[in-house]
C-alpha positions in Angstrom: -34.7 -72.2 -7.3 -36.9 -74.8 -5.7 -39.0 -77.6 -7.2 -42.8 -77.5 -6.6 -45.4 -80.1 -7.5 -49.1 -79.4 -8.3 -51.5 -82.2 -7.4 -55.1 -81.9 -8.7 -57.9 -83.9 -7.1 -61.6 -84.2 -7.9 -64.3 -86.5 -6.7 -63.0 -89.4 -8.7 -59.2 -89.2 -8.8 -56.0 -87.4 -7.8 -53.0 -86.8 -10.1 -49.8 -84.9 -10.1 -50.1 -82.4 -13.0 -46.4 -82.2 -13.8 -43.0 -83.5 -12.9 -42.5 -80.4 -10.8 -41.6 -76.8 -11.7 -38.4 -75.0 -10.8 -39.6 -71.7 -9.3 -37.8 -69.1 -7.3 -39.9 -69.3 -4.1 -43.2 -70.1 -2.5 -44.7 -66.8 -3.7 -44.0 -67.8 -7.3 -45.5 -71.3 -6.6 -48.7 -69.5 -5.3 -48.9 -67.4 -8.5 -48.4 -70.5 -10.7 -51.1 -72.4 -8.7 -53.7 -69.7 -8.9 -53.1 -69.2 -12.6 -53.2 -72.9 -13.3 -56.4 -73.3 -11.3 -58.1 -70.6 -13.3 -57.0 -72.3 -16.6 -58.0 -75.8 -15.4 -61.4 -74.6 -14.2 -62.0 -72.8 -17.5 -61.1 -76.0 -19.4 -63.8 -77.9 -17.6 -66.3 -76.1 -19.9 -69.3 -76.4 -17.7 -68.6 -80.0 -16.5 -68.4 -78.9 -12.9 -71.8 -79.6 -11.3 -73.4 -78.8 -8.0 -72.0 -81.1 -5.3 -68.7 -81.5 -7.1 -65.3 -80.8 -5.4 -62.1 -79.9 -7.0 -58.7 -79.0 -5.5 -55.1 -78.3 -6.2 -52.4 -79.0 -3.6 -48.9 -77.4 -3.9 -46.1 -79.5 -2.5 -42.4 -78.6 -2.1 -39.6 -80.9 -3.1 -39.8 -82.9 0.1 -43.5 -83.6 -0.5 -44.7 -81.3 2.2 -48.0 -79.5 1.5 -47.6 -75.8 1.4 -50.9 -74.6 -0.2 -54.3 -76.0 -0.8 -56.8 -74.4 -3.2 -60.3 -75.9 -2.9 -63.4 -75.4 -5.0 -66.7 -76.8 -3.7 -70.0 -76.4 -5.5 -73.5 -76.6 -4.2 -77.0 -75.7 -5.3 -78.8 -73.1 -3.1 
């Protein structure tokens, strides 16, 4: 098992969402990240506006970045 950290950033701030999760491997961290992103975006309840940016970075126990999920919005 390895520890992974999930860092959420928006236009205003950046924060670690947890103290890290023990997961079997990087694939499990990816599944956790995509699931968590879906839940967090849903919880915004329409607050995400055109021009906003939102992201989640997944880091391993050494602090190295392993995944980045980015959401950018814009009016067309």
